[in-house]
SERO-4910 file (N, C-alpha, C, O; in steps of 0.05 Angstrom, whole numbers):
BEGIN
 pado doro    nc1    nc2    nc3   cac1   cac2   cac3    cc1    cc2    cc3    oc1    oc2    oc3
  Unk    A   1150    842   -740   1134    814   -733   1126    815   -704   1139    829   -688
  Unk    A   1101    800   -696   1088    801   -672   1109    780   -659   1125    767   -671
  Unk    A   1105    779   -630   1118    757   -616   1105    731   -623   1120    712   -624
  Unk    A   1080    729   -627   1069    704   -631   1084    692   -663   1091    668   -665
  Unk    A   1087    712   -685   1099    705   -711   1129    694   -704   1140    674   -713
  Unk    A   1140    712   -684   1168    701   -683   1168    675   -671   1183    658   -680
  Unk    A   1153    668   -650   1153    646   -637   1147    619   -657   1158    597   -656
  Unk    A   1124    630   -675   1121    608   -694   1142    599   -712   1146    575   -718
  Unk    A   1157    620   -722   1181    618   -736   1204    597   -723   1216    578   -733
  Unk    A   1205    609   -699   1226    597   -684   1213    565   -679   1230    547   -674
  Unk    A   1194    559   -681   1184    528   -676   1187    520   -698   1192    495   -698
  Unk    A   1187    530   -722   1186    519   -750   1215    513   -751   1221    490   -759
  Unk    A   1230    528   -746   1266    524   -748   1274    501   -727   1290    484   -735
  Unk    A   1264    499   -705   1268    479   -687   1260    452   -695   1273    432   -695
  Unk    A   1232    455   -704   1224    428   -718   1240    412   -744   1241    389   -751
  Unk    A   1251    437   -753   1267    427   -777   1296    421   -771   1313    417   -789
  Unk    A   1301    419   -742   1328    418   -726   1351    442   -735   1375    436   -735
  Unk    A   1343    466   -742   1358    482   -749   1361    505   -718   1354    528   -715
  Unk    A   1372    486   -702   1372    503   -673   1388    526   -665   1384    539   -644
  Unk    A   1410    532   -686   1429    557   -683   1408    576   -689   1405    595   -673
  Unk    A   1391    573   -714   1372    592   -724   1347    596   -708   1334    616   -712
  Unk    A   1339    579   -691   1313    581   -678   1321    593   -653   1303    603   -640
  Unk    A   1345    592   -643   1350    603   -611   1344    636   -614   1329    648   -598
  Unk    A   1359    650   -637   1353    680   -627   1328    687   -639   1318    709   -634
  Unk    A   1316    670   -654   1285    675   -660   1265    672   -632   1248    687   -624
  Unk    A   1272    651   -624   1254    652   -598   1260    667   -573   1243    672   -556
  Unk    A   1282    675   -571   1294    696   -553   1280    721   -557   1269    733   -539
  Unk    A   1281    729   -585   1262    755   -595   1237    754   -588   1226    775   -583
  Unk    A   1221    728   -586   1192    729   -588   1192    729   -556   1173    740   -545
  Unk    A   1209    720   -543   1203    714   -508   1203    747   -504   1183    757   -494
  Unk    A   1224    763   -511   1229    789   -506   1208    810   -513   1203    831   -502
  Unk    A   1196    797   -538   1169    819   -549   1144    811   -529   1128    828   -520
  Unk    A   1143    787   -524   1120    776   -513   1121    784   -484   1099    786   -474
  Unk    A   1146    791   -463   1147    802   -444   1139    839   -446   1129    853   -428
  Unk    A   1146    844   -468   1135    880   -471   1115    871   -473   1107    870   -450
  Unk    A   1094    861   -490   1068    857   -491   1051    846   -467   1026    849   -466
  Unk    A   1065    833   -449   1049    821   -429   1034    799   -436   1013    794   -424
  Unk    A   1041    786   -456   1032    760   -466   1042    735   -454   1063    724   -461
  Unk    A   1026    724   -436   1035    705   -419   1037    679   -432   1056    664   -428
  Unk    A   1016    671   -451   1016    648   -471   1043    646   -486   1060    628   -483
  Unk    A   1045    667   -504   1071    670   -522   1093    666   -502   1108    647   -507
  Unk    A   1099    679   -480   1120    673   -462   1121    642   -453   1144    634   -449
  Unk    A   1108    632   -452   1100    599   -440   1110    586   -465   1129    571   -460
  Unk    A   1103    588   -488   1104    574   -513   1135    582   -520   1148    565   -532
  Unk    A   1148    606   -514   1175    610   -529   1199    597   -510   1221    590   -518
  Unk    A   1187    595   -480   1207    589   -457   1202    558   -462   1222    544   -460
  Unk    A   1184    548   -468   1183    516   -470   1200    509   -490   1218    493   -486
  Unk    A   1196    520   -514   1209    512   -536   1243    516   -536   1259    501   -548
  Unk    A   1248    534   -524   1280    539   -513   1283    516   -495   1300    499   -498
  Unk    A   1269    517   -480   1278    487   -464   1277    461   -479   1294    444   -473
  Unk    A   1260    457   -500   1267    431   -515   1289    437   -533   1303    419   -542
  Unk    A   1293    462   -540   1324    468   -556   1347    457   -535   1364    441   -543
  Unk    A   1348    466   -513   1367    456   -495   1369    431   -489   1391    420   -487
  Unk    A   1343    417   -484   1337    390   -481   1359    373   -505   1377    356   -500
  Unk    A   1351    382   -528   1363    371   -558   1392    373   -558   1406    355   -567
  Unk    A   1402    390   -549   1429    392   -542   1445    382   -520   1469    380   -518
  Unk    A   1424    377   -500   1442    360   -479   1442    375   -457   1449    365   -435
  Unk    A   1435    400   -458   1438    423   -432   1415    418   -413   1396    433   -410
  Unk    A   1419    394   -401   1393    388   -382   1385    411   -361   1362    420   -359
  Unk    A   1408    419   -344   1398    435   -325   1390    464   -336   1376    479   -322
  Unk    A   1396    471   -357   1390    492   -366   1354    490   -375   1335    505   -369
  Unk    A   1355    468   -388   1321    463   -400   1301    457   -379   1277    461   -381
  Unk    A   1316    447   -355   1294    444   -335   1293    468   -316   1273    471   -303
  Unk    A   1311    484   -314   1302    515   -310   1284    529   -325   1269    546   -315
  Unk    A   1286    522   -353   1270    539   -368   1244    533   -364   1229    552   -360
  Unk    A   1233    503   -363   1209    493   -361   1198    496   -333   1174    495   -326
  Unk    A   1216    499   -319   1201    508   -286   1194    535   -288   1172    542   -278
  Unk    A   1212    554   -304   1198    576   -311   1170    581   -323   1151    596   -316
  Unk    A   1173    565   -344   1147    563   -362   1117    550   -340   1094    557   -340
  Unk    A   1132    531   -324   1110    520   -309   1102    542   -287   1078    544   -281
  Unk    A   1121    559   -274   1106    587   -259   1086    601   -278   1062    604   -274
  Unk    A   1097    608   -296   1080    622   -314   1052    613   -318   1032    627   -312
  Unk    A   1051    585   -329   1027    572   -331   1009    566   -308    986    557   -310
  Unk    A   1022    572   -281   1004    575   -260    995    604   -254    973    607   -243
  Unk    A   1007    622   -259    998    645   -258    973    655   -278    955    670   -272
  Unk    A    977    640   -303    960    634   -321    933    619   -309    910    626   -316
  Unk    A    936    601   -294    916    586   -285    907    564   -307    884    556   -306
  Unk    A    925    556   -327    921    541   -345    929    513   -337    953    509   -335
  Unk    A    910    492   -331    915    462   -318    927    448   -339    948    435   -336
  Unk    A    915    449   -361    922    436   -386    954    441   -395    969    423   -403
  Unk    A    961    465   -392    992    471   -397   1004    462   -372   1026    453   -377
  Unk    A   1000    461   -352   1013    455   -329   1021    428   -335   1044    421   -336
  Unk    A    996    409   -339   1000    383   -337   1019    377   -360   1035    359   -355
  Unk    A   1022    387   -386   1045    384   -405   1066    389   -398   1085    375   -407
  Unk    A   1073    411   -378   1103    419   -374   1110    397   -350   1133    388   -350
  Unk    A   1094    391   -334   1104    373   -315   1114    350   -329   1135    340   -321
  Unk    A   1101    339   -350   1114    316   -367   1135    316   -378   1150    296   -380
  Unk    A   1142    350   -390   1168    351   -400   1188    358   -377   1212    354   -383
  Unk    A   1184    364   -360   1204    365   -334   1211    336   -328   1234    330   -321
  Unk    A   1193    320   -331   1195    287   -321   1218    279   -344   1240    269   -340
  Unk    A   1205    288   -371   1225    276   -396   1254    283   -385   1269    265   -377
  Unk    A   1261    306   -385   1288    317   -378   1300    298   -352   1323    291   -352
  Unk    A   1285    294   -336   1297    279   -306   1301    249   -319   1321    237   -312
  Unk    A   1283    237   -337   1290    211   -344   1316    212   -361   1336    200   -353
  Unk    A   1316    224   -381   1342    229   -397   1368    229   -387   1388    221   -399
  Unk    A   1367    240   -356   1392    238   -343   1390    216   -325   1408    215   -308
  Unk    A   1369    196   -324   1371    174   -308   1365    184   -278   1373    171   -259
  Unk    A   1351    205   -275   1340    215   -249   1312    210   -244   1294    227   -244
  Unk    A   1307    180   -238   1288    164   -237   1264    174   -220   1242    177   -229
  Unk    A   1274    180   -192   1252    190   -169   1240    215   -179   1216    218   -178
  Unk    A   1258    235   -188   1247    262   -197   1229    258   -219   1206    267   -217
  Unk    A   1237    246   -240   1217    231   -263   1193    227   -255   1173    239   -264
  Unk    A   1192    207   -234   1165    203   -226   1148    219   -211   1124    217   -209
  Unk    A   1163    234   -200   1142    260   -185   1130    278   -208   1107    285   -209
  Unk    A   1146    284   -223   1136    301   -247   1116    287   -265   1098    301   -275
  Unk    A   1119    259   -270   1100    246   -288   1072    241   -276   1051    242   -290
  Unk    A   1071    236   -241   1049    233   -233   1035    259   -227   1011    258   -226
  Unk    A   1047    280   -223   1036    309   -228   1022    312   -255    999    320   -254
  Unk    A   1032    307   -276   1018    310   -306   1000    290   -303    980    296   -316
  Unk    A    999    264   -288    982    244   -293    955    253   -277    933    247   -286
  Unk    A    959    267   -255    938    278   -235    928    297   -251    905    289   -256
  Unk    A    932    317   -260    923    336   -279    906    330   -296    884    340   -301
  Unk    A    919    309   -309    902    296   -338    879    283   -331    858    283   -343
  Unk    A    883    272   -308    855    250   -299    839    281   -288    815    282   -291
  Unk    A    848    295   -279    824    318   -267    811    329   -289    788    338   -285
  Unk    A    822    332   -316    815    345   -337    800    329   -355    784    336   -373
  Unk    A    809    302   -349    795    281   -370    808    281   -391    796    274   -412
  Unk    A    837    289   -393    851    289   -419    862    264   -427    886    263   -423
  Unk    A    852    243   -437    864    221   -445    887    220   -458    904    204   -451
  Unk    A    891    235   -477    917    236   -488    940    246   -472    963    240   -478
  Unk    A    935    258   -456    960    264   -440    963    242   -420    985    232   -416
  Unk    A    938    232   -404    938    206   -392    955    184   -400    972    174   -385
  Unk    A    948    177   -428    967    148   -432    997    162   -438   1017    148   -435
  Unk    A   1000    184   -445   1026    194   -450   1040    189   -419   1062    178   -419
  Unk    A   1029    196   -396   1035    192   -369   1043    168   -363   1064    161   -353
  Unk    A   1020    153   -369   1022    119   -366   1048    112   -372   1067    106   -357
  Unk    A   1046    115   -400   1074    105   -414   1101    114   -400   1119     98   -396
  Unk    A   1103    137   -394   1125    146   -384   1133    135   -361   1156    126   -358
  Unk    A   1115    134   -343   1113    118   -319   1119     88   -323   1133     77   -306
  Unk    A   1111     77   -339   1116     50   -341   1146     42   -350   1157     21   -344
  Unk    A   1158     63   -368   1186     62   -377   1205     65   -354   1225     52   -352
  Unk    A   1197     83   -335   1213     90   -310   1215     71   -287   1235     70   -273
  Unk    A   1192     57   -283   1191     37   -268   1208      8   -280   1225     -6   -269
  Unk    A   1201      6   -299   1215    -14   -322   1247    -12   -313   1260    -30   -302
  Unk    A   1255     12   -319   1281     18   -315   1295     17   -291   1320     14   -290
  Unk    A   1277     20   -264   1284     12   -239   1279    -15   -227   1282    -21   -204
  Unk    A   1270    -32   -249   1268    -55   -243   1245    -64   -225   1244    -85   -214
  Unk    A   1224    -42   -223   1196    -45   -214   1176    -57   -232   1158    -44   -242
  Unk    A   1179    -79   -236   1156    -94   -259   1135    -90   -260   1122    -79   -278
  Unk    A   1127   -101   -232   1102   -102   -227   1083    -75   -232   1062    -75   -244
  Unk    A   1097    -52   -219   1088    -24   -226   1086    -14   -251   1068      1   -258
  Unk    A   1110    -24   -269   1110    -13   -292   1088    -28   -309   1076    -16   -327
  Unk    A   1084    -52   -305   1058    -69   -320   1029    -54   -311   1010    -50   -327
  Unk    A   1028    -47   -286   1004    -34   -281    999     -3   -298    977      6   -306
  Unk    A   1019      5   -300   1024     29   -316   1010     28   -348    992     41   -359
  Unk    A   1030      6   -359   1018     -1   -385    995    -10   -391    985     -8   -413
  Unk    A    984    -22   -369    955    -40   -371    933    -19   -370    911    -22   -379
  Unk    A    941      3   -357    926     28   -353    923     40   -379    901     44   -387
  Unk    A    944     45   -394    945     56   -421    929     38   -439    910     47   -452
  Unk    A    938     12   -440    924    -12   -458    890     -1   -456    876      7   -474
  Unk    A    885     -3   -433    852     -6   -429    841     24   -449    822     22   -464
  Unk    A    857     46   -444    849     71   -457    849     65   -488    829     69   -502
  Unk    A    872     53   -499    875     49   -525    858     33   -536    849     37   -559
  Unk    A    851     13   -521    832     -9   -535    805      4   -534    791      2   -554
  Unk    A    796     17   -513    770     32   -512    760     53   -534    737     54   -542
  Unk    A    785     70   -541    780     86   -563    788     76   -588    785     92   -606
  Unk    A    799     53   -595    805     38   -615    829     47   -628    831     45   -653
  Unk    A    848     56   -613    875     64   -622    891     36   -630    904     25   -611
  Unk    A    892     24   -653    909     -4   -654    936     -3   -651    950    -21   -641
  Unk    A    945     21   -663    977     25   -668    990     28   -634   1009     14   -626
  Unk    A    980     41   -623    984     48   -591    977     22   -574    992     16   -555
  Unk    A    956      7   -580    950    -20   -563    972    -33   -572    985    -41   -553
  Unk    A    982    -40   -596   1007    -58   -600   1028    -43   -583   1039    -57   -566
  Unk    A   1034    -26   -585   1055    -19   -568   1059    -27   -538   1080    -34   -528
  Unk    A   1030    -24   -523   1027    -29   -500   1028    -60   -491   1035    -68   -469
  Unk    A   1019    -75   -513   1022   -104   -513   1058   -110   -514   1068   -124   -496
  Unk    A   1073   -100   -533   1093   -102   -537   1109    -95   -507   1127   -110   -499
  Unk    A   1101    -72   -492   1116    -64   -474   1108    -82   -446   1124    -82   -427
  Unk    A   1082    -96   -445   1075   -113   -427   1096   -140   -428   1109   -149   -410
  Unk    A   1096   -149   -460   1111   -173   -466   1139   -172   -458   1151   -192   -451
  Unk    A   1152   -145   -457   1177   -139   -448   1178   -145   -416   1197   -158   -407
  Unk    A   1167   -139   -406   1163   -138   -375   1157   -168   -363   1165   -175   -341
  Unk    A   1142   -185   -380   1139   -207   -373   1161   -228   -375   1165   -246   -359
  Unk    A   1180   -218   -405   1199   -235   -409   1226   -229   -385   1241   -247   -376
  Unk    A   1227   -204   -378   1242   -197   -359   1240   -215   -334   1260   -224   -323
  Unk    A   1211   -221   -324   1200   -232   -302   1211   -263   -306   1211   -277   -286
  Unk    A   1218   -273   -327   1217   -303   -337   1194   -314   -345   1194   -339   -347
  Unk    A   1171   -301   -351   1152   -313   -356   1143   -309   -385   1127   -293   -393
  Unk    A   1161   -332   -402   1159   -329   -428   1140   -337   -439   1135   -322   -458
  Unk    A   1124   -356   -435   1095   -360   -450   1076   -335   -449   1058   -331   -466
  Unk    A   1081   -323   -432   1057   -296   -429   1070   -274   -446   1056   -257   -457
  Unk    A   1096   -274   -448   1110   -249   -467   1106   -261   -491   1098   -244   -507
  Unk    A   1109   -286   -501   1103   -298   -531   1072   -290   -535   1065   -279   -557
  Unk    A   1055   -295   -517   1032   -287   -523   1023   -255   -528   1006   -247   -544
  Unk    A   1036   -242   -515   1029   -209   -516   1051   -201   -542   1047   -180   -553
  Unk    A   1067   -213   -548   1084   -203   -569   1065   -214   -593   1062   -199   -613
  Unk    A   1052   -238   -592   1037   -251   -616   1016   -228   -622   1011   -221   -645
  Unk    A   1004   -216   -599    979   -202   -603    992   -175   -613    976   -164   -627
  Unk    A   1010   -164   -611   1025   -140   -621   1030   -147   -650   1027   -128   -666
  Unk    A   1035   -168   -658   1048   -177   -684   1018   -175   -700   1015   -163   -721
  Unk    A   1003   -185   -691    971   -184   -705    962   -163   -711    951   -160   -733
  Unk    A    964   -143   -694    958   -112   -698    974   -101   -715    963    -84   -729
  Unk    A    996   -105   -719   1018    -88   -733   1011    -99   -762   1010    -84   -782
  Unk    A   1007   -127   -765   1004   -136   -792    979   -121   -808    978   -115   -832
  Unk    A    958   -116   -787    931   -112   -796    933    -83   -804    924    -75   -825
  Unk    A    946    -68   -786    954    -34   -794    972    -33   -816    973    -11   -827
  Unk    A    988    -53   -825   1012    -53   -847   1034    -28   -837   1041     -7   -848
  Unk    A   1039    -40   -813   1063    -30   -796   1085    -47   -798   1089    -63   -781
  Unk    A   1100    -44   -819   1122    -68   -831   1143    -61   -810   1150    -81   -798
  Unk    A   1155    -34   -802   1175    -32   -788   1169    -46   -758   1186    -60   -748
  Unk    A   1146    -42   -746   1135    -47   -724   1138    -78   -723   1151    -90   -706
  Unk    A   1122    -91   -751   1119   -117   -748   1152   -130   -746   1158   -143   -726
  Unk    A   1169   -126   -763   1193   -130   -758   1205   -134   -728   1220   -153   -723
  Unk    A   1201   -119   -713   1210   -113   -686   1198   -135   -673   1213   -149   -659
  Unk    A   1168   -143   -676   1160   -163   -663   1166   -186   -669   1168   -203   -652
  Unk    A   1170   -190   -699   1184   -213   -706   1215   -222   -691   1221   -245   -684
  Unk    A   1227   -205   -689   1252   -196   -674   1254   -208   -643   1270   -223   -633
  Unk    A   1233   -197   -635   1222   -209   -608   1217   -234   -602   1226   -247   -583
  Unk    A   1202   -242   -621   1195   -273   -619   1213   -291   -626   1215   -313   -616
  Unk    A   1230   -281   -646   1252   -300   -654   1274   -301   -629   1286   -323   -626
  Unk    A   1278   -284   -616   1289   -285   -588   1282   -309   -571   1297   -326   -563
  Unk    A   1253   -306   -567   1238   -319   -551   1239   -350   -559   1247   -369   -545
  Unk    A   1230   -350   -582   1223   -383   -593   1251   -392   -606   1253   -415   -613
  Unk    A   1269   -378   -608   1295   -386   -625   1293   -403   -645   1302   -425   -647
  Unk    A   1275   -387   -663   1268   -408   -688   1271   -388   -712   1289   -372   -709
  Unk    A   1256   -388   -734   1256   -376   -756   1244   -348   -755   1247   -335   -776
  Unk    A   1232   -338   -738   1223   -316   -730   1242   -287   -735   1234   -265   -743
  Unk    A   1272   -296   -728   1290   -275   -731   1296   -273   -759   1304   -251   -765
  Unk    A   1296   -288   -776   1299   -293   -801   1283   -272   -811   1293   -253   -823
  Unk    A   1253   -273   -806   1230   -260   -818   1237   -232   -814   1236   -214   -832
  Unk    A   1247   -228   -783   1256   -197   -774   1270   -187   -800   1262   -169   -815
  Unk    A   1292   -201   -800   1317   -187   -817   1303   -176   -844   1302   -153   -853
  Unk    A   1292   -201   -855   1279   -195   -884   1262   -170   -885   1261   -155   -904
  Unk    A   1247   -168   -859   1229   -140   -861   1246   -121   -859   1247   -103   -876
  Unk    A   1263   -123   -839   1279    -93   -837   1294    -84   -859   1298    -60   -863
  Unk    A   1304   -106   -878   1314    -99   -904   1296    -92   -922   1306    -75   -937
  Unk    A   1270    -98   -927   1250    -89   -939   1243    -57   -933   1234    -44   -952
  Unk    A   1246    -46   -907   1235    -24   -902   1262     -5   -903   1260     19   -897
  Unk    A   1287    -17   -910   1307     -4   -913   1320      5   -887   1337     23   -887
  Unk    A   1311     -8   -864   1327     -6   -839   1353    -23   -835   1352    -44   -823
  Unk    A   1378    -11   -845   1400    -31   -845   1410    -34   -817   1416    -58   -811
  Unk    A   1413    -14   -794   1421    -21   -771   1405    -43   -762   1415    -64   -755
  Unk    A   1377    -38   -762   1365    -63   -747   1366    -87   -758   1364   -108   -744
  Unk    A   1369    -87   -787   1380   -118   -805   1396   -128   -788   1392   -149   -776
  Unk    A   1421   -110   -783   1448   -121   -773   1445   -129   -746   1458   -147   -735
  Unk    A   1426   -116   -733   1421   -121   -704   1406   -148   -703   1413   -165   -687
  Unk    A   1387   -153   -718   1379   -178   -723   1396   -199   -727   1396   -219   -713
  Unk    A   1413   -196   -747   1431   -218   -753   1456   -226   -723   1470   -246   -716
  Unk    A   1451   -203   -714   1468   -212   -689   1458   -226   -670   1472   -241   -656
  Unk    A   1429   -220   -665   1419   -233   -645   1414   -264   -652   1412   -282   -635
  Unk    A   1412   -266   -686   1405   -296   -687   1428   -309   -680   1425   -328   -664
  Unk    A   1455   -303   -691   1482   -316   -681   1482   -314   -656   1499   -330   -647
  Unk    A   1470   -301   -637   1472   -306   -602   1453   -329   -592   1456   -342   -572
  Unk    A   1432   -330   -611   1414   -356   -594   1420   -381   -600   1409   -399   -589
***
């Protein structure tokens, strides 16, 4: 099998959650790609090994692998790949609550994505930065990122992702104590989710509104979670109703 074929097989195993089987396949792909001098397959195999290590919580190893992949992407001169890898390194830092380092890497990913006009990666970076800023309590900065993402989603007509952005903004307003604005944005998100038929997302927004309104929205959320078979969220909605 070629390095590319080994890498694709390793990726399939990883996607199925078969990490023990995926790892030796990816290592073989990497070894063969190094022998063949194929930088693209090397970057792919190293990145997938980094993902595997992230999945099992080996964050320092994952970070080292991703930095190795980044170095190869720079050698190759592939800016798109560099932007994606910066984002993945940011993810590893975010998972470890290393927020300043995560921000540095997400900003680098955003800078490259803007340079290339890659809106898909831009909105991913905006969302990641929004989450990190929110977790640090920098709500105005978080809202700025969510608004940037929302503007793109609305322009390209991506309704499900626009609904997520509205919900993220609503949560920021709630944390700031601006409940009326939070209710308005959760309601906008809910209307979109009803239109797109996302029952689970609809249940989430009913739960959010139920907590804000202290009314029957919470019961609606519980019923919807039960309809879509999400027992843990139904139980969580029940607990939330008891607390309000």
